[in-house]
N, C-alpha and C positions, 0 to 999 in steps of 0.2 A: 397619753398614747400618741406617738408621732404619726403625722399624716403621711400615708404612702405617696411616694413621688413617682407617678406614672409618666411615661414618655419624657423622662429627663435624660438628656444626652450627656453623659459624662465624658464621652470621647470628643476631642476637639474636631472641628470640621477639617475636611481634606485640604481645603484651601489654606487654612491656618497652618496645617502641618507642612504644606509646601513652603509657606512663608518662613517657617522656622528652619526648614532644610536649606533654603536659599540664603538665609542669614548665617548659617553655620560657617565658622572660620575654616574648618577642615576641608571645605570644598575647594579652596584655592590650591590645596595640595593634591586633590584627587579630581582631575578634570573629567574622568570617565563618569564618576558619580554625579558631578555637576551637569554634564550633558544629559544624563538620564533624568534628572530632576526637571531640566528645561524641556525635555521631550514630553514629560508628563504634563507640564503646564500647557504646552501647545496642544496635547491630546485633549485636555479638558476644554480648552478654548474651542477646538473644532467640534466637540460634542455639545457645545452650547452652554457649558457651565461658566458662570461669571467669575473669572479670575482677574478682574480689573483691579482688585485690591493689592495685587502683587506688583503693580507698576513700578514703585520705587526700587523694589528688590531686583526686578528685571533690568532696570537701568544700571544698577550697580553690577549686575552680572555681565553686562555688556563689555566690561573691561577684560577682554580676552583677545588673543590672536587666533583662536580657532575659528575658521571660516564657517564651519557647520553650525557652531553655537551662535555666531553672529547672525547667520541667516534666520535661525529660529527666533532669536531675541528681537531682531528687527521686524520680523513678521508680527510678533506680539506687540511691539511698541507702536507700529503703524496702525494696527487693528484697534487698539484702545486709546489712541491719542485723541480722538474726537471726544470721547467720554471724559477724559482726564486732561482737559485743555490747560489747566494750571500746572499740572505735572509734565505736560508734553514739552515744556521748555527744557526739562532735563534731557529728554530724548533728542531734541534739536541740538543741544550742546554736545551730546554724544556723537550725533551724526557729523556735526561740524568738526569736531576733533578727529574723528576717524577719516574725514576727507583730507586732513593734513598729513596722514600717515604715509608710510612708504609702500605698503602692500596695495597693488593696483586693484585687486579683487575687492578688498575691503573698502577702498575709496569709492569704487563704482557702486558697491552695495549701499554704502552710506548715502551717496548722491541719489540713487534710485529711491531709497526709503524716505529721504527728506522730501523729494518731489512728490511722493505719493501721500503725504499728509494732507488731510482735507478739513481745515478749519480756519476761521478768520484769524489773521495776524501772522500766519506762517509764511506768507509771500515775502515779507520783508527780510526773512532769513535766506530765501532762495536767491 
């Protein structure tokens, strides 16, 4: 007789679902859907849910020219950079590349975000 499995969660966690959505290739074709997913990540972050596991996906999502998405992604990256110091180098490289761009707003946002990082070793990049 099989043992009943109580409290078994067959549904994947919400953070894992967000990870799969961020990795979806079709998001590059649908920026509105991508923006909604990033909004959900920021909403979870502000509610206190740990979404730090999405750091690499959010770095990849920062490859956009949409200023609203950049602001949300940079907020996320600066918030979790201290916890993910080894992955924060990816965010620093993103900020440095965006500071070389032509859009003044994105350059200023990247500089402000780079200067707001708070962990050892970031000063050499500033």
